[in-house]
N, C-alpha and C positions, 0 to 999 in steps of 0.2 A: 199226406193230405187225407182229408175225410170227404166222403161223398154225401151230399145232402139227399133228401128224399126224392127231389125231382131228378136228380142224376141216377139214383138207384132204379127209379121207374124207367128212365130213358134207356139205360144200359142193361136192363134186366136180363136179356137174352145172352148177353156176355156173362153176367154173374153167375148164371146157373150152369155155365160150362166149367167143369172142374179144371180144365187147363187154363182157364182165365181167372174166373172167381173174382172176389172183391179186391184181392191184392193185385191181380193182374190189371183190372180196370184202373186202379189207382196209379198203376205205372203208366198206363195209356194216358190218363188225364194229366199226368205230370210230365210227359215227354214233349220233346220238341223236334220237328222234322222240317226240313227245307225241300221244297219242290223247285227244281231248276226247270222252269217252263210251265206255262199254264195253258198249253195247247192240247194236242190229241192225247197224249199220255198223261199230262199234268191234270186234265179235267177229272177223269175217273179217280185218279190217285188222290187228289185234294178233296173231292166230294165224299169218298168213302172213308178216308182217314178223318175228316170232319165228323161224319156220322158216327164213327167209332169213339170219338171223344178226344183225339189228340189235343194236348193242351195249348201248345203253341205251334202254329203252322206258318212257315215263311214261303212266300211266292216271289220268285225271281222272274220277271218278264218285263221287257221294254216295248213290246209290240202292241198294235191295236187290232181289235177284232175286225175281221173281214167276213163278207157274206160266205166266201168259199170255206171258211173255218166251220161253219155251223153243221156241216154233214158229219162231223166226228168230234168237235170240241164241245162237249155237252154242258160244260160249266157256263157257257155263253148262250145269249138269246138273241133274237133278231133285233131287239131294241138296242143292243149293245153294239152293233155295228159301228165302227169309227171310234169307239171308246177304248181306254186302256184295258188291256186283258187283265192286268194285275188287279185293277179296281173292280172290273166286272166279276172276277173270280171271288174277290173278298165279299162282294154283295151276295153272291150265291151261297157261299159258305156261311155267312151270317144268317141268311134266311133258314138254312138247314140246321145250324147249331150255333146259337149265339154265345155259348160258353167257350167256344174256341177262340183263342187270341190269334188274329191274322196279322202277320208282319209283312209289309209290302217293300220289295227291293225292285223299284221300277228303274231298272238299269240293265245295261248288257253286262254279263258276267266277263271280267277280263282278269288278266294277270296281275293287275294293280289292286283289284278289290276283292278277288275270290277268297282269299284267306280270311279277310275281315268279315265278309258276308257269311261264310260257312262256319266259322269258329264257334258261334254261340249255339249251334244245333247238334243234337245227338246222332242224327241219321240224315243222309242226303239221298233224295230220289232223282235220278237222271232222266228228265223228260225232254232232253234236248233233241234237235233234228239236224245238227251240223257237227262235223268232226272236230273242229277247233274247240268248241265249247265242250264236247264230250271228253276229249283228252284233258282239257283244262279242269273240268270237274273231278275226273279220276286223280289227277296228279295232286290237287288240292286236298282231296279226301285222304289219300295215302300220307301226304305230309302231316296232315292234322289227326290222323288215325281215326277217321270217321267211316262207318260203313257206307258204301255207295251202292244203292239198290238201282241196278241198271235195267233199261228196257229200250228197244228199238223196234221200229216197224217200216214196212215198205210193201206196197201192193197188196199181197195176201199173206205175208209172212211176218212173223214177229219173233223176238228173242228176249230172254230176261235171265238175269243172274244177280248175285250179290258179290261184290268185290270189296274185300277187306283183308289185305295182308296181315294186319295186326291180330286178326282173329284166325290166322292160319290159311287163308285162301289167296288166290291170285289177285292181280289188278287188271284193269282193262288192257294195259300195255302187254301183260303176259299173253292175253288172247290175241290181241292185234298190235303187234310191235310198231307197225308202220301204217299210216292212213293210206287209203287208196289214192291213186293219182287224181289230181283235180279233174272233175268231169266224168270220171269212170263210174261213180256211184251217183246216179240221178237222184234229185230230191223227190219228195212226194208230189210236189207241184208239177214235176216233169213226168214222173212214173206212175202217179196215182196211188191211192190207198183205199181199201175197203173201209167204209166208215165205222164199222163195229170193231175192226181189229185193234185200235188202240184202246177200246174199253176192255177187251180180253187181256191184253198185255199189261195195261195200267192196273188192273185188278189184281193180277199176279203181283206186281210191284207193291201194291197196298197190302196184300197179304203178307208179303215178306217183311215189311216194315213192322206190322203188328206182331208178327212172330219174334222178330228181334227185340222189340220193346217188352213184351211179356217174358221172352225167354222160353218159348214153347216150340215144339216140333222140330223138324229138320229144315234148316234153310237151304237156299240155293247156293250157299257157299261151296266152291269147288265143283259146281255144276252149271251148265248152260242149257236152259230150257228153250227148245225151238218149237215153234208152233206154225202149222200150215192149215190155214182156213179153208182152202179149196179141198183138201183132202180130210179135213177135220181130224188132224193127227198132231199128237204131241210127241217129240223125241227129246232125248237128253244126251248131252255130251259130258264126259268127265273132264274137268279142268284141273290143272295144278299150277302151283306158283312157279314161275320160271327163275331158276337161281341165277341166270344171266340177265334178268330184266334190268334195264338201266335205272328203274325207279324203285322197285321193291326187292330187287335181287341181293345176293350176297355182297356185291361190290357196286353199289348205285353210283352212277355217274350224274344222275339228276337229282340235285339236292334243293332245288327251288323251282318256282314256275318260270316257264320259258316263253319264247315267242310262238304261240300256237298257230297263228295265222301263217307264219313262215314255215313252221313244221308241217302244216297240212298243204302248203302250196297255194294258199289263197291270200289275197290282199287284205290287209287291216284297214287300208284307207278306203273311204267311201268312194263310189263311183263318181267320176267327174264327166263333163260334157265332151271331153277329148275322146276321139274315135280311135279304136285299135286299128293298126294298119291293115288288118284283114277283114274289117267291118265296113258295112255301109248302113246308112239310116233308112228307115221306112220311107222317108221322103224321096231318097235316091231309088228305092225299090219301085215306088209309084211312077217315077219318071221313066224307069226302064219299061214298066208295063204299058204306060201311055204312049211310049214312042218305040214301037217295034223296030224302026229303022236303026236304032242304036245296036241292034244285034246282040242283046244281052239275054241269055236264057235264064229262067227263074225255076228253082226246084223247091218243093215242099218235102222235108224229110221226116215229118211226123208220121205216126201210124195211121192206118186206114180208119179206125174208130174215132180218132181225133178229127180227121178230115171231115167225117160225117158231122161233127159238132160245129165245126167252123172252118172256113176255107176262104181264100182269096180267088175270085173268079179268074179262070184262065191259067192258073198256075198248076202244072202237072205234079202228081204225087209219086215220090220214090222213097218209101220208108227207109230210115237208117238201118233197120233190121234186115233189109233186103239189098242194101247198097252193094255188099261184097259180091253178091251174085249177079247184079245187073249193071254195074258201073260201066261195063263194056259196051252198053247201048248208048253211052254218052260220047260226045266228040271231045277229046282232050285239047283240041285246038280252039274250041269255042269258050267265050267267057260265061260264067255262071254266077247268079246271086242265089244263095241257099238260105232258106228260113226254116224254123221250127216253131215251137211255142214261145220260147223266151230267148234263145240264142246258144244254148249249151249243146244241143245235139247238132245244129248246124255247123258249129266249130269242129265237132268231131268228124262230121262228113267232109268238111274242108280239109282237115288233116289227112284223112284216109285218101281222098282223091289226089291230094297233092303228092302223096307217096307213090301214086300210080300214074304220074306223068302229067296231071292237070296243073296248069300254072295260073290261069287267069280266073281266080276264085275269090268270092266275097261272102261272108256271113252276114246276114241281116241282123243288125243289133236290136234285141228286144223281141224279135220274131213277131208272130201273129198278135200276140198281146200288144206290142207297141203299135202295130197296125190298127188294131181296134181303138186304141187310146188316142192315136194322133191323126189317122187317116179316115177310117171308116168305122164309126161307132155302132153301126148296124151289125157288124161281125161279132158274134157272142164271144165273151171272155169265159174261160173255164179253168 
């Protein structure tokens, strides 16, 4: 392709870089990249790749913009709350650079559609926030021989790499052969994330994409970049391809896409109204609080800083992080309803206490978020 005068002017600062030059910018403008996710990582990736002139940019996202997204997902604005993230992202990209072709995939990436969606693109950027989609993206990229530009974030820490066995590097499974047990790795909604962190990691990913497209510099292939925002420190781990990897090793046992929800220990089926045997509803929690004669104790196992943001009057705080040191203060003969933000940590607390002789325990389904939605809307949601 040839660049017109407007494009030469737009990309002038690239053109005068000897490592990029005219031929490199032509490669960028002719390239195709798929961003899996238009959230925290996908936002800076998509915006900066669009600014750089990526020819075709695919966006995979089925979610809607929420107010709590705006602290970090800079591709969306306040007026987009409630709208499709994919459509919001396309409009932001079009405002930035109308020369970029934006292709929307407003669907969940699954084992049934991943190969079809990923196949037309040269490079894939993993901006996902859950393990099933992360393993799925990795496996599909390996099977299709596509570079997978990986990034992940949590609280104040992030990491990035390039997974591409066909280029001589490892895949995600070489680094993480097995996913963590369900509930062991809390989501950003449970653990929080510094708003600028995905910007830093996302720009590392965008940089790696441009280097791969142009063929310049040394990529993160065979390296894992670790970033600690609190210490403002970058570290690097050397990676190598695992010859025993079931996907990219010498004798692969995974030759097609699998059940990733089952592999990661999560349910593929949407949640129904049926209650888990170890759960109670917020309505039952309210009944217990309104009727002390029932003799049901209630515990909040969130952290103290969360309790300051929002709490249910009269419910004592015993953070999950302190439970192992303080559970002896509780009476194992008494019944307890346990709540957290959304139900994950309360189930962990329930399992811990049960292992230590407590029998009459229930986790409050949906936690204080459900309490705010269904019982008391004056309690802030965070």
